[in-house]
C-alpha positions as CSV (number, residue, x, y, z in Angstrom):
1,M,80.9,103.0,91.2
2,K,79.9,99.2,91.2
3,K,82.1,97.3,88.6
4,K,80.8,94.8,85.7
5,Y,80.7,91.1,86.9
6,I,80.1,87.9,85.2
7,F,77.8,86.3,88.0
8,E,76.0,88.7,90.7
9,L,74.1,87.1,93.8
10,P,71.2,89.0,95.9
11,M,71.1,87.9,99.5
12,K,69.8,89.2,102.6
13,V,71.1,89.2,106.5
14,R,69.7,86.6,108.4
15,D,69.0,87.3,112.6
16,Y,71.7,84.5,113.6
17,E,74.5,86.3,111.1
18,V,74.4,89.5,113.2
19,D,76.6,90.0,116.3
20,S,75.8,92.1,120.0
21,E,75.7,95.2,117.5
22,G,73.2,94.3,115.3
23,I,76.1,94.4,112.6
24,V,77.1,91.2,110.4
25,N,79.9,89.3,112.2
26,N,83.1,90.1,110.3
27,A,83.4,85.8,109.7
28,V,80.2,85.5,108.2
29,Y,81.4,87.7,105.0
30,L,83.5,84.3,104.3
31,H,80.4,82.2,104.0
32,Y,78.7,84.8,101.7
33,L,81.6,84.9,99.4
34,E,81.6,81.3,99.6
35,H,78.0,80.8,98.9
36,T,78.4,82.8,96.0
37,R,81.1,81.0,94.4
38,H,79.4,77.8,95.0
39,E,76.4,79.4,93.4
40,F,78.8,80.5,90.4
41,C,79.4,76.9,90.0
42,D,75.9,75.9,89.8
43,M,75.6,78.4,87.2
44,A,78.5,77.4,84.8
45,G,77.3,74.0,84.7
46,T,79.2,72.2,87.5
47,S,78.6,71.6,91.4
48,F,81.0,71.2,94.4
49,R,79.4,67.4,94.7
50,K,79.6,66.9,91.2
51,M,83.3,68.2,91.2
52,H,84.0,65.9,94.2
53,E,82.8,62.8,92.9
54,S,84.8,63.0,89.7
55,G,88.3,63.4,92.2
56,I,88.3,67.2,91.6
57,D,88.2,69.9,94.6
58,P,89.2,72.9,94.6
59,V,91.4,74.3,98.0
60,L,91.6,77.8,99.0
61,N,95.0,79.2,99.5
62,K,94.5,82.7,99.9
63,V,91.5,85.2,101.0
64,E,92.4,89.2,101.2
65,I,89.4,90.6,102.9
66,T,88.7,94.7,103.0
67,Y,85.7,95.7,105.2
68,K,84.5,99.1,103.8
69,T,80.8,99.2,105.6
70,P,79.0,96.9,107.7
71,L,75.6,95.0,107.2
72,G,72.9,94.8,109.3
73,L,69.8,92.7,110.0
74,G,67.5,92.3,107.5
75,E,69.6,94.3,105.1
76,Q,69.4,93.1,101.2
77,F,72.9,93.0,99.8
78,T,74.4,91.3,96.3
79,S,77.4,89.5,96.3
80,C,79.3,89.6,93.2
81,L,81.9,88.3,91.6
82,N,84.8,88.0,88.1
83,I,87.1,84.9,87.9
84,S,90.4,84.8,86.3
85,R,93.4,82.8,86.1
86,K,96.9,82.9,87.2
87,G,99.1,80.1,86.1
88,A,97.7,77.0,88.4
89,R,95.4,79.3,90.7
90,F,91.9,80.2,89.9
91,I,91.0,84.2,91.4
92,F,87.6,85.2,92.3
93,N,87.8,89.1,92.6
94,Q,84.4,89.4,94.8
95,D,82.5,92.4,95.8
96,I,79.8,92.6,97.7
97,Y,77.6,95.7,97.8
98,N,74.4,97.2,100.1
99,S,70.9,98.0,98.4
100,D,72.0,101.7,98.2
101,G,75.0,100.6,96.1
102,R,77.8,101.3,98.7
103,L,80.4,98.9,98.7
104,V,80.5,96.6,101.7
105,V,83.6,94.2,101.1
106,E,86.0,93.6,98.9
107,A,87.8,89.9,98.8
108,I,90.2,88.6,96.6
109,V,89.9,84.5,96.6
110,S,92.4,82.2,95.0
111,C,92.1,78.6,95.1
112,V,94.0,75.3,93.0
113,T,92.7,72.2,92.2
114,T,93.6,68.8,93.4
115,V,92.8,65.7,91.4
116,N,92.3,62.8,93.5
117,G,94.4,64.3,96.0
118,H,97.4,65.8,94.0
119,L,97.8,69.4,93.2
120,T,97.6,70.1,89.7
121,R,97.5,72.9,86.8
122,G,93.7,73.1,86.9
123,D,93.3,72.5,83.5
124,E,90.2,69.9,84.6
125,L,88.0,73.3,85.9
126,A,89.5,75.5,83.4
127,S,87.3,74.3,80.8
128,A,84.2,74.8,82.7
129,F,85.5,78.2,83.6
130,S,86.8,78.8,80.3
131,K,83.8,81.6,78.9
132,Y,84.3,83.3,82.2
133,L,87.3,83.6,82.8
134,T,88.4,87.4,82.0
């Protein structure tokens, strides 16, 4: 059963994302998850370009993915996320569901923040994400 999310992004599998078996290559899911985080940031009022121009760079420090069922060519799906904070880390709980509502991927993505190349506690981003943090 689908959980509640603060952000959902409908997407579609493109032809170059599938392997010879006609299913999405495992590494492509990283792109789907990243694209969802970028679109979430845009929706939250900031973008990776704006952050970088301000000297702020979110950097991944851990990704855990559990693959449940594959997606195939042309298939519609929804990439979802929630965000929380643990100390200096921002934790993105991200799930992908197929058009039948079946869980495709579960992921926990952790990132930290650097400002002008120096690791920080992430307060620079916490204000931008404050109303979305769970």
